[in-house]
C-alpha positions as CSV (number, residue, x, y, z in Angstrom):
1,X,-4.8,-1.1,18.0
2,X,-7.3,1.7,17.7
3,X,-9.6,1.4,14.7
4,X,-8.6,3.9,12.1
5,X,-11.0,5.6,9.7
6,X,-10.7,6.9,6.2
7,X,-12.0,10.4,5.4
8,X,-13.7,10.2,2.0
9,X,-13.1,13.2,-0.3
10,X,-14.9,13.7,-3.6
11,X,-12.6,13.1,-6.6
12,X,-13.1,16.6,-8.1
13,X,-12.3,19.3,-5.5
14,X,-10.7,22.8,-5.8
15,X,-7.6,23.8,-3.9
16,X,-9.6,26.1,-1.5
17,X,-12.1,23.4,-0.8
18,X,-9.4,20.8,-0.3
19,X,-7.8,23.0,2.4
20,X,-11.1,23.6,4.1
21,X,-11.9,19.9,4.1
22,X,-8.5,19.0,5.5
23,X,-9.3,20.7,8.7
24,X,-12.5,18.7,9.4
25,X,-12.1,15.8,11.9
26,X,-11.6,12.5,10.1
27,X,-14.7,10.4,9.8
28,X,-15.3,6.7,8.9
29,X,-16.4,5.1,5.7
30,X,-18.8,2.3,5.3
31,X,-17.4,-1.0,4.2
32,X,-19.3,-4.1,3.2
33,X,-19.7,-7.1,5.5
34,X,-17.9,-10.3,4.4
35,X,-21.2,-11.7,3.0
36,X,-22.0,-8.6,1.0
37,X,-21.7,-8.5,-2.9
38,X,-18.4,-7.2,-4.3
39,X,-17.6,-3.5,-3.8
40,X,-19.2,-1.4,-6.5
41,X,-16.9,0.3,-9.0
42,X,-19.2,3.3,-9.3
43,X,-17.9,6.6,-8.0
44,X,-19.0,7.8,-4.6
45,X,-21.1,10.9,-5.2
46,X,-22.6,11.0,-1.8
47,X,-21.7,13.9,0.5
48,X,-22.6,11.8,3.6
49,X,-19.8,9.8,5.2
50,X,-20.9,7.0,7.4
51,X,-19.3,4.8,10.1
52,X,-18.8,1.1,9.9
53,X,-17.0,-1.7,11.6
54,X,-14.0,-3.3,9.8
55,X,-14.3,-7.1,9.8
56,X,-11.4,-9.2,10.9
57,X,-9.4,-11.1,8.4
58,X,-9.9,-14.8,8.6
59,X,-7.1,-16.9,7.1
60,X,-8.0,-20.5,6.2
61,X,-4.9,-22.3,7.4
62,X,-6.1,-25.4,5.4
63,X,-5.0,-23.5,2.3
64,X,-2.3,-20.8,2.4
65,X,-1.8,-18.7,-0.6
66,X,1.4,-16.8,-1.6
67,X,2.5,-14.7,-4.5
68,X,6.2,-14.2,-5.3
69,X,8.5,-12.7,-7.8
70,X,11.9,-14.2,-8.9
71,X,15.0,-12.2,-10.0
72,X,18.3,-13.4,-11.4
73,X,21.6,-12.0,-10.2
74,X,21.3,-9.0,-12.6
75,X,17.9,-8.2,-11.2
76,X,16.2,-9.4,-14.3
77,X,12.8,-11.0,-13.9
78,X,12.7,-14.8,-14.2
79,X,9.4,-16.2,-15.6
80,X,10.2,-19.8,-16.5
81,X,10.3,-21.5,-13.0
82,X,8.3,-24.7,-12.5
83,X,6.9,-26.3,-9.4
84,X,9.8,-28.8,-9.5
85,X,12.3,-25.9,-9.3
86,X,11.1,-24.7,-5.9
87,X,10.7,-25.8,-2.3
88,X,8.6,-24.2,0.4
89,X,8.9,-24.4,4.2
90,X,6.8,-23.1,7.1
91,X,8.7,-22.5,10.3
92,X,11.5,-24.6,8.8
93,X,9.2,-27.6,8.0
94,X,9.0,-28.6,4.3
95,X,5.5,-28.3,2.8
96,X,3.9,-29.8,-0.3
97,X,3.0,-27.2,-2.9
98,X,-0.6,-27.9,-4.0
99,X,-1.2,-25.2,-6.7
100,X,1.3,-23.5,-8.9
101,X,0.4,-20.8,-11.4
102,X,2.5,-18.4,-13.4
103,X,-0.4,-16.3,-15.0
104,X,0.1,-12.7,-15.9
105,X,-3.6,-12.3,-16.4
106,X,-4.7,-12.8,-12.9
107,X,-6.9,-10.0,-11.6
108,X,-5.0,-7.2,-9.8
109,X,-6.1,-4.8,-7.0
110,X,-3.9,-1.7,-6.6
111,X,-3.8,1.1,-4.0
112,X,-2.0,4.3,-4.9
113,X,-1.0,6.2,-1.7
114,X,0.3,9.7,-2.2
115,X,2.3,11.6,0.4
116,X,0.9,15.2,0.3
117,X,2.8,16.6,3.3
118,X,4.9,19.7,2.8
119,X,8.1,17.9,2.1
120,X,6.6,16.7,-1.2
121,X,5.5,20.1,-2.4
122,X,8.0,20.3,-5.3
123,X,7.5,16.6,-6.2
124,X,3.8,16.1,-6.2
125,X,3.2,17.2,-9.8
126,X,5.7,14.6,-11.0
127,X,4.1,11.9,-8.9
128,X,0.6,12.6,-10.3
129,X,1.8,12.4,-13.9
130,X,3.7,9.2,-13.5
131,X,1.0,7.5,-11.5
132,X,-1.5,8.4,-14.2
133,X,0.7,6.8,-16.9
134,X,1.3,3.7,-14.7
135,X,-2.4,3.1,-14.1
136,X,-3.1,3.5,-17.8
137,X,-0.4,1.0,-18.6
138,X,-1.1,-1.6,-16.0
139,X,-4.9,-1.8,-15.4
140,X,-6.8,-4.4,-17.4
141,X,-10.6,-4.9,-17.6
142,X,-10.7,-7.2,-14.5
143,X,-8.4,-5.0,-12.4
144,X,-9.3,-2.2,-10.1
145,X,-7.5,0.5,-8.1
146,X,-8.2,3.1,-5.5
147,X,-6.4,6.4,-4.6
148,X,-5.5,7.7,-1.1
149,X,-3.5,10.7,0.0
150,X,-2.0,11.3,3.4
151,X,-0.5,14.2,5.3
152,X,-1.9,15.0,8.8
153,X,-4.8,12.7,8.0
154,X,-5.7,10.0,5.6
155,X,-8.1,10.7,2.7
156,X,-9.8,8.3,0.3
157,X,-9.8,10.2,-3.0
158,X,-11.3,7.4,-5.1
159,X,-12.7,4.1,-4.1
160,X,-12.2,0.9,-6.2
161,X,-12.7,1.5,-9.9
162,X,-11.4,0.5,-13.3
163,X,-12.3,3.9,-14.7
164,X,-9.1,5.7,-15.6
165,X,-10.9,9.1,-15.8
166,X,-12.0,8.8,-12.2
167,X,-8.6,7.7,-11.1
168,X,-6.9,10.5,-12.9
169,X,-9.3,13.0,-11.4
170,X,-8.6,11.6,-8.0
171,X,-4.8,11.9,-8.4
172,X,-5.2,15.5,-9.8
173,X,-7.4,16.6,-6.9
174,X,-4.7,15.7,-4.3
175,X,-3.1,18.8,-2.9
176,X,-0.3,19.6,-0.5
177,X,-1.6,20.4,2.9
178,X,-0.8,24.1,3.4
179,X,-3.2,25.0,6.2
180,X,-1.9,26.5,9.4
181,X,-2.7,25.0,12.8
182,X,-6.4,24.1,13.1
183,X,-7.0,25.2,9.5
184,X,-6.3,28.8,10.2
185,X,-4.0,30.9,8.0
186,X,-0.7,31.0,9.7
187,X,2.8,29.6,9.7
188,X,2.8,26.2,8.0
189,X,3.8,23.4,10.4
190,X,2.2,24.8,13.5
191,X,-0.2,22.0,14.3
192,X,-1.7,21.0,10.9
193,X,0.8,22.4,8.4
194,X,3.2,21.2,5.9
195,X,6.3,21.0,8.0
196,X,6.7,17.6,9.7
197,X,6.6,17.6,13.4
198,X,7.7,15.0,15.9
199,X,5.1,13.7,18.3
200,X,1.9,15.8,18.7
201,X,0.7,17.6,16.7
202,X,0.9,15.4,13.6
203,X,2.9,15.9,10.5
204,X,2.8,12.9,8.1
205,X,0.8,9.8,9.1
206,X,2.3,7.3,6.7
207,X,1.9,4.2,8.9
208,X,-1.7,5.2,9.6
209,X,-2.3,5.3,5.9
210,X,-0.8,1.8,5.4
211,X,-2.9,0.4,8.2
212,X,-6.1,1.9,6.9
213,X,-5.5,0.9,3.3
214,X,-4.7,-2.6,4.4
215,X,-7.6,-3.0,6.9
216,X,-10.4,-0.9,5.3
217,X,-9.7,-1.6,1.6
218,X,-7.5,-4.7,0.9
219,X,-8.5,-7.3,3.4
220,X,-11.8,-8.2,1.7
221,X,-10.3,-8.3,-1.8
222,X,-9.3,-11.6,-3.4
223,X,-6.3,-12.3,-5.6
224,X,-3.2,-10.2,-6.2
225,X,-3.0,-7.0,-4.2
226,X,-0.4,-4.3,-4.0
227,X,0.0,-0.9,-2.3
228,X,2.2,1.6,-4.0
229,X,3.4,4.5,-1.8
230,X,4.9,7.6,-3.3
231,X,6.7,9.2,-0.4
232,X,10.0,10.3,1.1
233,X,9.4,7.6,3.8
234,X,9.2,9.9,6.8
235,X,6.4,9.5,9.3
236,X,5.6,12.1,12.0
237,X,2.6,11.5,14.3
238,X,1.0,8.2,13.2
239,X,-0.9,6.4,16.0
240,X,0.1,3.1,14.2
241,X,3.4,1.6,15.0
242,X,5.6,0.5,12.1
243,X,5.4,-3.1,13.2
244,X,1.6,-2.9,13.4
245,X,1.4,-1.4,9.9
246,X,3.5,-4.4,8.6
247,X,1.3,-6.9,10.4
248,X,-1.9,-5.3,8.9
249,X,-0.4,-5.5,5.4
250,X,0.6,-9.1,5.9
251,X,-2.8,-10.0,7.1
252,X,-4.3,-8.4,4.1
253,X,-1.9,-10.3,1.9
254,X,-0.9,-7.0,0.3
255,X,2.5,-6.4,-1.3
256,X,3.9,-3.0,-0.5
257,X,6.1,-1.1,-3.0
258,X,7.6,2.2,-2.0
259,X,8.8,4.7,-4.7
260,X,11.1,6.8,-2.6
261,X,10.9,10.2,-4.0
262,X,12.6,12.7,-1.7
263,X,13.7,16.3,-1.8
264,X,16.4,15.6,0.9
265,X,17.4,19.3,1.0
266,X,14.0,19.9,2.6
267,X,15.2,18.2,5.8
268,X,18.6,20.0,5.9
269,X,17.3,22.6,8.4
270,X,15.8,20.0,10.8
271,X,17.8,18.5,13.6
272,X,16.3,15.0,13.1
273,X,17.5,14.9,9.4
274,X,16.3,12.4,6.8
275,X,15.8,8.7,7.8
276,X,13.0,7.5,5.5
277,X,14.9,5.0,3.3
278,X,15.7,2.6,6.1
279,X,12.2,2.5,7.5
280,X,10.7,1.9,4.1
281,X,13.1,-1.0,3.5
282,X,11.7,-2.8,6.5
283,X,8.1,-2.2,5.4
284,X,8.5,-3.5,1.9
285,X,10.7,-6.5,2.6
286,X,8.3,-8.0,5.1
287,X,5.4,-7.9,2.5
288,X,7.3,-9.1,-0.6
289,X,7.8,-5.7,-2.2
290,X,10.8,-3.4,-2.5
291,X,12.0,0.2,-2.3
292,X,12.9,2.0,-5.5
293,X,14.8,5.2,-4.8
294,X,14.3,7.8,-7.5
295,X,15.5,10.9,-5.7
296,X,13.6,13.7,-7.4
297,X,14.2,12.5,-10.9
298,X,11.1,12.3,-13.1
299,X,12.7,9.9,-15.6
300,X,13.7,7.5,-12.8
301,X,10.1,7.8,-11.4
302,X,8.6,6.7,-14.7
303,X,11.1,3.8,-14.8
304,X,10.2,2.7,-11.3
305,X,6.6,2.5,-12.3
306,X,7.5,0.4,-15.3
307,X,9.5,-2.0,-13.2
308,X,6.6,-2.4,-10.7
309,X,4.2,-3.0,-13.6
310,X,6.5,-5.8,-15.0
311,X,6.9,-7.4,-11.7
312,X,3.2,-7.5,-11.0
313,X,2.6,-9.2,-14.3
314,X,5.4,-11.7,-13.7
315,X,4.3,-13.2,-10.4
316,X,4.0,-16.8,-9.4
317,X,1.1,-18.1,-7.3
318,X,1.5,-21.0,-4.9
319,X,-0.7,-22.6,-2.3
320,X,-0.3,-25.3,0.2
321,X,-2.0,-27.1,3.1
322,X,0.2,-26.6,6.2
323,X,1.3,-29.6,8.2
324,X,0.6,-27.5,11.3
325,X,-3.2,-27.1,11.2
326,X,-3.5,-25.3,14.5
327,X,-5.5,-22.0,14.3
328,X,-3.6,-20.4,17.1
329,X,-3.1,-16.9,15.7
330,X,0.6,-17.2,15.6
331,X,2.9,-15.9,12.9
332,X,4.3,-18.6,10.6
333,X,7.5,-17.9,8.8
334,X,7.4,-19.1,5.1
335,X,10.4,-19.4,2.8
336,X,10.4,-20.2,-0.9
337,X,13.7,-21.4,-2.4
338,X,14.2,-22.2,-6.0
339,X,17.1,-24.2,-7.5
340,X,18.7,-21.6,-9.8
341,X,22.1,-20.0,-9.2
342,X,21.9,-16.4,-8.1
343,X,18.1,-16.4,-7.8
344,X,16.4,-14.0,-5.5
345,X,12.8,-14.4,-4.3
346,X,10.6,-11.6,-3.2
347,X,7.7,-12.8,-1.1
348,X,6.0,-11.9,2.1
349,X,7.7,-13.3,5.2
350,X,4.8,-15.4,6.4
351,X,1.2,-15.3,7.5
352,X,-0.9,-15.3,10.7
353,X,-2.8,-18.5,11.5
354,X,-6.0,-16.7,12.6
355,X,-8.9,-18.9,13.6
356,X,-11.8,-19.2,11.2
357,X,-12.4,-19.9,7.5
358,X,-12.1,-17.9,4.4
359,X,-9.4,-15.9,2.7
C-alpha cells in the first residue's frame, strides 16, 4: 500500500483560507519514533509541515489484548460479566484469559473524522455541534482526542489534545470543500469540488482517511482507541481499498464507530445512487464498533453520541497468551463468547501476528 500522508491545517482558519489551502498538494506530518516520548498535547502552531516515516505496528503475540462491549437482547449494556462467564478462542482453539478488567476509567484515545464533501453541506453544522457536546461529555483528564476532516484530501485539524477549546476550534474550522477543479472558481464537482465523482478525479476519500488515522495517529497509542466517523458512508476516489482500511484499523487496535448522517436526496440525481450504509457496516463490524443511522435528524445524532460515550465507558479488557506462538504475520480469528442468554458481543474479529515485540 502506498504510504498516505496527512495534511496539517491550523485549527483557526477562515473560509477563504480553507478553500485556498484545500488546493495545495497533500504533504506529510512528522510522527515520533517508537522510542520517542509521548506525543505532546500542545497545539501545532508551526506553519511548516514536514515528512516522516510511519513505523510498523509490532504486535507481541505473547500477550494479545482485546476490548469488547456486551449487550443484552434489548441492546442494553451489560456491565456485570466476570471472567468465569466468558470463553475465548483463537482460530477455534480455546485460550486461557490472563487478565480481565471492567474499568470505566481506563484512558481513552479518540479520533473524530468529519466528512466535509459536498453531500454533507446541509448537515455539517449539526455534526460540529453534536461532536463538541460529545467531547465535552466523554473526555476526562487522562483522555485525548484529535480531529480530521476529509473530502478530496485528508486534513489534520487538531493533533492529540485534552483541551476542549482547541478541539472545538478545530471542529468549527472544518468547511465543506466548495472549490472548483484545481481550486479555480467553477462548477463544483469538476475535479476538486463538492459533488462526488467515481474514479479520477477524487470526490470523498473516506478509506484514505481511515487508513491515515489508523497508521499515522492510532498505532503508537496505548490503551482504548476509537475512531468516530460522521459521514454518509460514500467513498469516491480513495487509493486505499476498503479491506486495507479495515486491516489498518485492526492493526492499530482501533474500534470504528460510524454515525451515518446522510441527506439521501442529494444522491437522487446520480445514476450510482446511495450505497453507504452497507459499506460502513462491514468497516465497523470488523473492528468491534457499529453503525448508528441518524438520517439527518439532530436529536438522533445527539443520542448516537450518547450511546457511543456509554459504550466506551462500559468496555471489558481481556488479554491472553496464545497457544500458537508463531510470529508469521497471519490473521488470527478471535471469538469471545459469554454464557448469558441473548448476549451479543462487539469486538474486533482478530489480530495480525506480526513479528516483533511491543504493542
